[in-house]
LUMNU-319570 format. One line per 3 residues: for each residue x, y, z of C-alpha. Coordinates in steps of 0.5 Angstrom, whole numbers, plus 500, padded with zeros to 3 digits. Layout:
REM residues N
X:Y:Z ~ ...
***
This chain:
REM residues 388
496:921:579 ~ 500:915:576 ~ 506:915:579
508:909:575 ~ 510:914:569 ~ 516:916:573
514:924:572 ~ 519:929:573 ~ 515:935:575
518:942:575 ~ 516:948:579 ~ 514:952:573
509:946:571 ~ 507:946:579 ~ 505:953:579
501:953:572 ~ 497:947:574 ~ 491:948:579
491:940:582 ~ 493:933:581 ~ 489:931:576
492:937:571 ~ 498:934:572 ~ 495:927:570
492:929:564 ~ 498:933:562 ~ 499:931:554
506:929:554 ~ 508:922:551 ~ 512:917:554
518:918:550 ~ 518:925:553 ~ 517:923:560
523:918:560 ~ 527:923:557 ~ 526:928:562
527:922:568 ~ 533:920:565 ~ 535:928:565
534:928:572 ~ 539:922:573 ~ 545:924:578
550:922:573 ~ 548:927:568 ~ 550:934:568
556:938:572 ~ 558:935:578 ~ 556:937:585
549:937:584 ~ 545:938:590 ~ 540:932:590
535:930:596 ~ 532:924:597 ~ 525:924:600
522:917:603 ~ 514:917:604 ~ 510:911:606
503:909:605 ~ 500:905:611 ~ 495:900:609
490:896:615 ~ 495:893:620 ~ 501:898:619
505:893:614 ~ 508:898:611 ~ 507:895:604
507:901:599 ~ 513:906:598 ~ 514:912:594
521:916:594 ~ 522:923:591 ~ 528:925:588
529:933:588 ~ 534:936:584 ~ 535:942:587
539:946:582 ~ 534:944:576 ~ 528:944:581
525:938:579 ~ 522:932:582 ~ 522:925:580
517:920:583 ~ 520:913:584 ~ 515:907:586
519:902:590 ~ 517:895:592 ~ 516:896:599
517:902:604 ~ 524:904:606 ~ 525:907:612
532:910:610 ~ 536:910:604 ~ 544:910:604
548:912:598 ~ 553:907:595 ~ 560:909:596
562:906:589 ~ 556:909:585 ~ 552:915:588
546:914:583 ~ 544:908:587 ~ 541:908:594
540:902:599 ~ 533:902:602 ~ 532:899:608
525:897:611 ~ 522:897:618 ~ 519:891:620
516:889:613 ~ 522:885:611 ~ 524:890:605
531:891:603 ~ 531:895:596 ~ 536:898:591
534:905:589 ~ 537:907:582 ~ 536:914:580
538:912:573 ~ 532:907:572 ~ 528:910:577
526:904:580 ~ 527:901:587 ~ 526:893:587
527:888:592 ~ 535:887:592 ~ 535:881:597
531:877:603 ~ 533:879:610 ~ 537:874:614
532:868:616 ~ 528:869:622 ~ 530:876:622
527:883:620 ~ 531:889:618 ~ 529:895:623
530:901:618 ~ 537:903:618 ~ 544:901:614
551:903:614 ~ 557:902:609 ~ 564:901:611
568:907:610 ~ 571:903:604 ~ 564:902:601
566:894:601 ~ 561:892:606 ~ 554:893:609
552:893:616 ~ 544:892:617 ~ 541:893:624
536:887:624 ~ 531:884:630 ~ 530:876:631
523:875:630 ~ 521:871:636 ~ 526:874:641
526:881:639 ~ 534:881:640 ~ 538:886:636
543:883:631 ~ 548:887:626 ~ 549:883:620
554:884:615 ~ 554:883:608 ~ 558:884:602
556:891:598 ~ 556:888:591 ~ 554:881:592
550:882:598 ~ 552:875:601 ~ 552:875:609
559:875:611 ~ 558:875:619 ~ 553:878:624
554:880:631 ~ 550:882:637 ~ 547:889:638
547:889:645 ~ 540:891:646 ~ 533:890:643
530:893:637 ~ 537:896:634 ~ 535:902:629
540:907:627 ~ 547:905:626 ~ 553:909:624
561:909:624 ~ 566:913:628 ~ 570:918:624
576:912:624 ~ 571:907:621 ~ 574:902:627
567:903:631 ~ 560:902:630 ~ 555:906:634
548:903:635 ~ 542:906:638 ~ 538:900:641
530:902:642 ~ 531:898:648 ~ 535:894:652
537:898:658 ~ 534:900:665 ~ 531:893:666
530:892:658 ~ 526:898:658 ~ 530:904:657
534:905:650 ~ 542:905:650 ~ 547:907:646
553:902:644 ~ 560:902:641 ~ 562:896:638
569:894:635 ~ 568:893:628 ~ 573:888:627
571:883:633 ~ 564:885:634 ~ 565:886:641
562:891:646 ~ 567:897:647 ~ 562:902:651
555:902:653 ~ 551:908:655 ~ 544:906:659
539:912:659 ~ 537:913:666 ~ 530:915:665
524:910:662 ~ 525:913:655 ~ 526:909:648
530:912:642 ~ 533:910:636 ~ 536:916:632
542:919:634 ~ 548:924:632 ~ 555:924:634
559:930:634 ~ 566:932:632 ~ 567:934:640
565:927:642 ~ 558:929:644 ~ 552:924:643
545:926:642 ~ 539:921:642 ~ 532:923:640
528:919:645 ~ 520:919:647 ~ 518:917:655
513:912:656 ~ 508:909:661 ~ 504:903:661
497:904:658 ~ 499:910:654 ~ 500:911:647
506:913:645 ~ 504:919:641 ~ 501:922:647
508:921:651 ~ 513:927:651 ~ 519:927:647
526:929:649 ~ 533:929:647 ~ 538:925:651
545:928:651 ~ 551:924:653 ~ 557:929:653
565:927:652 ~ 566:925:659 ~ 560:920:659
555:925:663 ~ 548:926:661 ~ 544:932:660
536:932:658 ~ 533:937:653 ~ 526:938:654
521:942:651 ~ 519:949:655 ~ 512:948:658
509:953:653 ~ 511:948:647 ~ 510:941:651
505:939:646 ~ 510:941:640 ~ 514:935:642
509:929:643 ~ 511:922:641 ~ 517:919:638
523:924:637 ~ 523:922:630 ~ 528:926:627
534:931:629 ~ 539:935:626 ~ 545:938:629
549:945:627 ~ 556:943:630 ~ 559:950:629
554:953:634 ~ 553:947:638 ~ 545:947:637
541:941:636 ~ 534:941:632 ~ 528:936:634
522:934:630 ~ 516:930:634 ~ 512:924:631
506:929:631 ~ 510:933:626 ~ 507:940:629
514:944:629 ~ 521:944:630 ~ 525:946:637
532:947:638 ~ 537:947:644 ~ 544:949:645
547:942:647 ~ 553:944:651 ~ 549:949:655
542:946:655 ~ 539:953:653 ~ 533:953:649
534:957:643 ~ 528:957:639 ~ 522:954:635
519:954:628 ~ 512:952:629 ~ 508:949:623
503:943:623 ~ 505:938:618 ~ 513:938:619
516:931:618 ~ 523:930:617 ~ 530:933:616
537:932:612 ~ 543:930:617 ~ 547:937:616
554:937:615 ~ 558:941:619 ~ 558:948:617
551:948:613 ~ 547:954:614 ~ 541:951:612
536:946:615 ~ 532:942:609 ~ 525:939:612
518:937:609 ~ 511:939:610 ~ 505:936:609
500:942:607 ~ 494:937:605 ~ 493:930:603
495:931:596 ~ 500:936:597 ~ 507:936:600
513:942:600 ~ 520:942:601 ~ 522:947:606
528:951:607 ~ 530:954:613 ~ 535:959:615
540:954:620 ~ 541:959:625 ~ 534:963:626
529:958:623 ~ 527:963:618 ~ 523:961:612
527:962:606 ~ 523:958:601 ~ 517:953:600
517:949:594 ~ 510:945:593 ~ 510:938:590
504:933:589 ~ 503:927:593 ~ 498:922:593
496:920:600 ~ 503:918:602 ~ 506:920:609
513:923:609 ~ 518:919:613 ~ 523:923:618
529:921:614 ~ 532:925:608 ~ 538:923:604
542:928:601 ~ 548:927:596 ~ 553:931:592
553:928:585
***
């Protein structure tokens, strides 16, 4: 399929066709395709539309993350818009001043781009800081005027937080991440503290850590070093003050995808708890705990392993295992807001088909599965969700 046409696919069209080639040969004019793509823009139609942005990667030889595809799902209209990017973006953050645009940040490939849902493209926006490489995540300041990026010094591997103007993209300042290979970064509710998950930097520079940094000064306020040999980069901070980090154990000479995943819980008093898969589900949380989603109302965290076999859930307050949804090909989560009663994920059915899967947020019962064509791309664990 030629994704360069920016084809918008409806569910009815999907059901009417039998495969990828049927879509490619469907006789629509370029003008019609362009009109359909514009109609899917979040700036059109009534407010409060449910828009989901899925990111996919196509890894060539050498694992360079050169190619990227994003799929915009308008849930209300049930349309899918395919957008090719100049490079693979690991995550997307919506621009606060313009929800039709997202900042895409690559992982170890130097790509930083702006995905525009009006133009249906994602060109490179600016080059990384000299001698740095971006490591997958960015966060906008609460006022939307600054972008904070997690970056790595290429030679040393030391982590840096680079701050740029959100309109001109000029570098304003930088400060340490207080660890190595910083990944996901988020602001506290009051916007005064930046929380950073460093893939390593604790436990003799091998274990991961979670660091709280004063935004104004760039100084470290508090740091939590994992007391196990684990690495992790994705986290969620609850309104109660729990900090939940997806991690993977590691050992010399053992492939990461063969190691066990887990969730590291830091309670409001700074005490640690470890959530691990029950014995019968050990094989379902192997490799990096690639994505987590939290239902704060129930105190439940859901996790997906890098092997994509299924979803496991725990009560993070008590440590009790609460359930599972086991299905091969499960890939990623949206970050659920407080009170959200659904869990949205993606699932690979075959090399040329992906599905959006909607689960009940409490029981993990399947509510809806919507397939769409995919051309040999691998789903990424992050799903961006906005109301526009």
